C-alpha positions, 0 to 999 in steps of 0.5 A, spaced: 187 094 198 189 097 191 190 092 185 198 094 185 199 092 192 195 086 192 199 084 186 205 085 190 203 081 196 201 075 191 208 075 188 211 075 195 207 070 197 208 066 191 216 066 193 214 064 200 215 070 203 208 071 208 206 077 209 200 080 214 194 083 212 188 085 216 180 084 214 177 091 215 170 088 216 172 082 221 178 086 224 181 079 223 189 078 222 192 073 218 198 071 213 197 071 206 198 064 203 196 065 196 192 069 191 187 067 186 182 072 182 182 078 187 182 074 193 187 072 198 187 065 201 189 067 209 192 063 214 188 065 220 189 061 227 189 053 225 185 054 219 185 059 213 179 063 210 178 067 203 178 074 203 176 079 198 182 084 196 178 090 197 176 089 204 184 088 206 190 092 208 197 090 210 198 090 217 203 088 223 202 081 226 200 081 233 197 077 238 198 069 238 201 069 231 206 074 234 209 068 238 210 064 232 217 063 230 215 063 223 211 069 223 212 075 219 213 081 223 214 087 219 211 089 212 212 095 208 209 096 201 
């Protein structure tokens, strides 16, 4: 993900607007909770992980996260 889109996602997360991303190496999806020094803190299932922005892209939530009523389903940059 480029720096501009990273910054936009981080601003949204800081405002409480969680968005979905996918880790292109592990093919895992999660919700951006916060950002720090070019990394995302991402909720994945019941836990969280730290992902480098360079291996991530925006996505639409699927699978188990789709059924959560607080999950963000749509994402546009």
